[in-house]
C-alpha positions, -999 to 999 in steps of 0.1 A, spaced: 1 3 0 11 35 -6 27 52 26 19 85 33 44 108 49 45 140 68 44 170 47 75 191 54 73 225 75 78 245 46 46 230 26 24 228 57 -10 239 47 -38 253 73 -39 236 103 -77 231 118 -87 256 142 -106 228 161 -85 198 158 -50 210 155 -41 190 124 -29 200 88 -54 207 64 -57 193 30 -45 205 -3 -61 194 -38 -55 189 -74 -34 213 -95 -23 214 -131 16 213 -139 15 252 -147 2 260 -113 36 257 -98 54 280 -123 29 308 -128 32 324 -95 53 357 -98 66 358 -63 93 330 -65 80 311 -37 71 274 -47 93 246 -36 104 216 -52 78 193 -39 50 217 -54 64 214 -88 59 176 -86 28 161 -101 0 161 -80 -2 124 -75 34 122 -64 33 149 -36 35 135 -1 -2 126 10 -18 141 42 -37 117 67 -69 128 80 -79 128 116 -99 97 126 -136 100 121 -133 127 96 -154 115 64 -177 127 38 -196 159 37 -177 169 69 -145 175 47 -163 194 21 -178 217 51 -145 223 66 -127 252 52 -94 237 63 -98 204 44 -119 215 17 -108 215 -20 -144 222 -35 -146 210 -70 -108 201 -70 -114 170 -54 -104 146 -78 -128 117 -88 -107 91 -68 -104 109 -38 -141 115 -38 -146 76 -38 -121 72 -10 -133 102 13 -170 95 8 -176 125 -12 -191 110 -45 -225 128 -52 -219 154 -25 -201 176 -51 -209 188 -88 -196 164 -111 -172 186 -130 -136 186 -117 -119 219 -119 -81 224 -114 -66 246 -89 -58 271 -115 -93 272 -128 -105 277 -88 -80 307 -89 -91 322 -121 -127 321 -113 -123 336 -77 -102 366 -95 -130 371 -121 -157 372 -95 -134 396 -69 -131 421 -99 -166 422 -103 -172 438 -71 -181 474 -68 -155 484 -42 -127 470 -19 -149 465 10 -170 442 -9 -139 425 -24 -127 420 13 -160 403 22 -155 380 -6 -121 372 1 -132 364 39 -159 342 27 -136 325 7 -115 321 37 -142 306 57 -148 281 27 -114 271 15 -84 284 34 -60 270 10 -74 284 -21 -74 321 -3 -38 318 7 -29 307 -29 -49 337 -45 -33 360 -21 1 347 -27 0 351 -65 -19 385 -65 -3 402 -34 1 436 -50 -35 439 -59 -50 423 -27 -28 434 -1 -45 469 1 -78 447 2 -67 426 33 -48 451 49 -43 490 51 -63 510 40 -93 487 37 -88 469 70 -97 504 87 -131 501 75 -133 464 81 -125 470 117 -152 498 120 -178 472 108 -163 442 122 -191 433 146 -219 438 123 -201 415 96 -188 388 122 -198 351 108 -173 327 125 -146 326 152 -112 330 141 -83 335 169 -86 341 206 -102 364 229 -86 371 261 -107 395 282 -103 411 317 -130 383 328 -107 357 320 -82 367 349 -70 334 368 -80 313 340 -59 320 308 -32 294 315 -60 269 310 -79 287 283 -49 290 262 -51 250 258 -84 255 240 -65 266 207 -60 235 188 -25 243 172 -1 226 188 30 245 174 21 282 174 51 303 157 38 339 157 10 356 177 -3 391 169 -22 407 198 -41 437 200 -61 457 230 -81 476 203 -72 509 220 -57 527 190 -66 513 155 -47 526 129 -58 563 130 -92 556 140 -88 554 177 -103 532 202 -123 503 186 -122 479 211 -129 442 203 -135 455 167 -98 460 165 -97 420 159 -95 428 122 -60 440 125 -43 407 138 -65 389 114 -51 410 85 -17 411 97 -13 374 99 -25 370 65 3 390 54 25 367 75 13 338 55 12 351 21 44 376 23 63 359 51 60 324 45 47 316 80 24 283 78 -11 295 85 -16 269 113 15 282 130 -2 318 138 -26 330 163 -44 364 161 -56 377 196 -80 402 211 -71 413 248 -104 428 254 -99 451 284 -130 471 278 -133 504 257 -137 539 261 -156 544 231 -189 557 241 -206 547 207 -194 512 215 -205 513 251 -240 522 242 -241 498 212 -266 468 220 -248 447 194 -211 453 203 -193 421 207 -167 431 233 -167 440 270 -191 469 274 -171 484 304 -147 515 305 -111 501 299 -90 487 326 -61 513 337 -32 510 359 -21 478 377 -54 461 368 -46 464 329 -9 454 337 -19 422 354 -40 411 325 -13 416 301 12 398 324 -11 370 328 -15 369 290 21 366 282 28 340 306 1 320 293 12 324 258 47 313 265 37 288 292 24 268 263 46 280 232 76 288 248 96 295 214 67 317 200 69 352 188 45 377 201 39 408 179 22 439 197 -1 456 174 -23 490 178 -18 496 216 -25 531 226 4 553 231 0 556 266 9 521 271 26 507 241 61 516 249 58 506 288 46 470 275 73 469 249 102 479 276 87 454 300 88 423 279 113 429 251 144 413 272 119 387 290 102 371 259 106 370 219 84 398 209 84 433 193 61 461 187 52 467 151 40 504 155 71 515 175 100 491 160 84 480 126 75 515 117 108 528 126 127 500 107 109 505 78 113 542 79 151 538 82 149 515 50 128 543 33 151 570 40 184 548 33 171 543 -1 157 577 -8 194 591 -2 207 565 -28 178 581 -51 194 616 -43 229 602 -54 241 602 -19 254 573 2 231 558 30 257 569 56 247 603 48 216 596 71 238 613 97 236 647 79 200 647 78 178 673 94 145 657 103 110 673 110 86 648 125 49 656 130 37 631 156 52 623 191 29 595 201 44 556 201 50 555 164 63 588 160 88 582 190 96 547 178 104 559 143 127 589 156 144 563 179 152 539 151 165 568 128 187 580 159 203 547 165 207 542 126 224 573 124 249 563 153 254 527 136 259 542 101 285 569 116 306 539 128 307 555 166 316 590 155 282 602 163 266 597 199 231 593 206 227 629 218 241 642 189 221 622 165 190 634 184 197 671 180 191 665 142 153 659 149 126 683 153 96 666 169 63 685 170 35 669 189 -3 687 193 15 717 210 40 722 184 77 714 186 91 696 217 122 720 225 143 727 255 140 763 248 109 780 260 95 747 278 82 754 312 92 729 340 54 718 346 51 710 309 85 693 307 73 670 334 43 658 313 66 647 286 75 613 284 110 602 289 110 594 253 98 627 241 124 643 265 153 624 249 142 644 215 136 678 229 157 698 204 185 717 223 190 744 199 185 781 209 171 790 175 138 769 180 117 770 211 87 749 228 54 754 208 67 765 174 44 753 145 54 731 117 58 758 94 79 780 121 100 752 127 106 742 89 117 778 85 141 777 114 155 742 112 156 741 74 148 702 75 158 679 45 132 652 54 95 655 64 77 627 82 41 623 91 30 602 121 1 623 135 -28 606 120 -41 640 110 -51 638 74 -41 668 52 -19 682 79 10 690 55 -1 721 36 13 738 4 33 765 26 51 739 48 59 714 18 72 744 -2 93 755 29 108 720 32 115 718 -5 133 751 -5 160 735 15 169 704 -6 170 695 -41 152 663 -37 131 668 -4 121 636 14 85 637 21 69 607 40 32 609 52 32 578 71 -2 576 87 -28 550 80 -53 549 66 -54 570 35 -78 595 50 -53 600 78 -24 605 55 -7 639 62 -7 646 25 -14 632 -11 13 620 -35 -2 644 -60 1 674 -36 36 664 -28 49 660 -63 29 692 -72 41 716 -46 77 705 -49 74 707 -89 82 671 -94 112 671 -68 99 649 -40 112 616 -31 80 604 -17 65 573 2 34 571 22 20 544 48 -12 538 21 -9 534 -13 -16 561 -39 -17 558 -76 11 569 -99 12 609 -105 16 625 -139 31 659 -136 43 680 -167 43 647 -189 65 629 -161 50 599 -144 60 598 -106 55 563 -89 50 568 -52 62 542 -28 44 525 0 62 528 32 44 499 48 55 479 76 47 448 56 82 452 41 96 445 75 75 426 100 68 394 81 107 389 75 115 398 113 89 376 126 99 347 100 136 348 107 133 353 145 108 326 150 126 301 127 157 303 147 139 307 180 158 336 191 157 345 227 149 383 219 147 408 189 173 433 193 177 466 179 206 455 158 185 429 141 159 454 131 184 477 119 198 446 96 161 442 85 162 477 77 193 476 54 184 442 37 150 459 28 167 489 15 192 468 -5 163 449 -21 152 480 -41 164 478 -76 183 503 -97 152 505 -121 130 510 -93 148 537 -80 151 555 -114 115 557 -112 115 575 -77 107 545 -59 123 539 -24 107 505 -17 104 474 -38 75 467 -58 47 450 -36 47 419 -62 82 411 -50 74 412 -11 80 374 -6 116 378 -20 121 408 4 107 389 32 134 361 26 161 387 24 151 405 56 145 369 73 179 359 61 196 395 76 178 391 107 189 355 114 226 364 106 228 392 130 210 370 157 239 346 153 264 375 156 249 387 187 244 354 204 210 354 208 199 323 187 221 291 177 228 281 141 221 243 154 187 245 135 203 247 102 213 216 81 243 216 57 229 249 42 234 286 40 210 308 61 192 319 30 187 284 17 175 275 53 147 304 51 138 294 16 134 258 29 112 267 57 91 291 38 54 279 35 37 279 1 0 270 -5 -4 239 -27 -30 211 -28 -16 176 -19 -35 143 -18 -53 136 15 -62 100 28 -76 82 56 -54 65 81 -66 30 70 -56 39 34 -21 36 44 
C-alpha cells in the first residue's frame, strides 16, 4: 500500500482550528507551480499532484464533513478517485476543476465587486470556505490584494467588524478571564504556534479606540505573515486582549461584541497583560509575540517590560521605525548620496506618539550605527525636530510643568537648539530648522499644507516627504500634492498606497512605506531560529536588507521600496539578515540549520500553498 508521509514544514497548509491537524490540499495542473510571480514555490509543489506527499485525515473525519470544513475543503478540485475514498461522490458537482481554474474563477468574481470593502468580504468568505485557495490567491496576487486585506481597507473592516462577524477566528482574552488564561490557552488546537499578533484595540490605525472590533488588525496582519512571510497558517494565532473600551458609541451599542465597560487602567490592566504573556509562553515557549495598535500611553511601557524577557516586538514602534529607516536609506541613494549620509539629515517629524517616537529612536540609532561610532545618541537626537499637538518639543521655552508632562522618550528628542523653542508650529519649525526630511506620524489627514511642503522643498534639491499615517484618510498629504508642491522633486513614500502621478508629462511612482516590508521577515527569521529576543541590531539589519532589495530600475522611477509583487523575496532577504545578525549577537544558535546557507534554510522553511492528496489512516 502507498505509505503517506508527513508534509515538510515549509509546505504545511492550514491547520484545523478545531482539531490542530494539517489541512488538505487538492489537484493542480502542472502550470500552477510556475505561474506564481513571487518566487515561492518549492521542489515539492513542482511535482505532479499524485507524487506529492499525502496528508492523513484525523480519525473519524469523512464525507460531507470534509467538504464543509474550510481547512480540508478543496471544493470542485477533489479528484474523482479522492471523492470515492473520502465519501464525497455525489456530494459535489460532477465537474472537476483544477486549482488554476479555481484561482481564475475567484479573480473574475473578485474583480466584479464594486469596491474594496465588498472585495474584502468576498475574500473573507473564501477564507471561511477554502483556506488553501484563499492563501494561494493572495500569494499570487499580493500587489492587488494587499490593500484589500490590509491597509487601507482593514480600517473600514474594523469599523464594521461586529456587524459582519460570521465565525470564530483567533482567540479572545478578556478582563473576565483573569485567573483562567493558562487553562484557556489550551483551548486553541494548534500545537506549534510560531507567531502571535495581539492587540487590545485601543488605537486602531488612525481611527482610535475600536475595542474588540480591532480584531480585524491581527487577522489581516497574519494573512500577510502567511502570504508575504511564508509562515504556515496553522502556526499563527490572532489575539484580542479585551480590557474594555472608552469609545462611548461602542459602550452604548446593543450589538457590540466586546466587554462593554470602560477600559482597565493601571495595575489591573498590567496584570491582565502579564497573565496573557505568561500563558502564551507557558504553552508555546518559542513563539514570537507581535504587539499591534496599543495606545501610545502604554505601548512603549509594555514593550520595554517584555522585550528582554520574551521573544516579542511592537510593530507600530519598531516595525514602523525599521521600515522608515529603510525608506530613508533608499531615498538617499535616489538623491545620489550614500546611505551613511543619513547622519547629516535634519528631520522634521509631525507626531510624538508611540509610532512617532519609535521612528525617531530607530533613525537616531541608525545614524549612530552608520557613523561607525563617530556620533553619539545625543548628537544624533539633535538632528530631530519633533512636533506634538502643542507644537515643537524643544528645551528652549519649555516650562518645568510642561517638561514633566513629556514622556522620557519625548524628552530625549527635545531639540536643544537656541534657534527654536517649544510650541513652534510645523511651518515655523521648518523655517528655522531647514529640514531635509519631513515625516508624518500624526494620524491627522491633510496636515501638510502647501506652504509647509514648499518651505521644506526650499532646503533640498530632492526633499524627502513621507506622510506615514494610515489609513489613506489620515495621510498628512497625498502623493499628487507632494509632487505638485515640490515641482516634481519630492522623494515620496506613504503609509497607504497612492496611484502614480503624472506631472508635466512625467510619471511619478509613489512608494508605500508599509511595515509589511519588515514585520513578516522579522517574524519569520526570529521565529525560525527561536531567537531569545528581537534586538535593535536585528531590526537595523532588517532595514538595511529591505533598502538593498530596491532595484536600480525602481530607484530610477523614484521608488524607495521594492514593488509589492516582490514582497516574498524581500521577506526572505530580511529574514536572512535578521538570522545572521541574531547569530552574530549570540541570541540564537545555528544548530537548526542543516548543511546549508542561511538563505537556503529560510527558503526551505517558507510556506507555499499547494494542494496535496489526502487519505484516511486506513488507506496507508
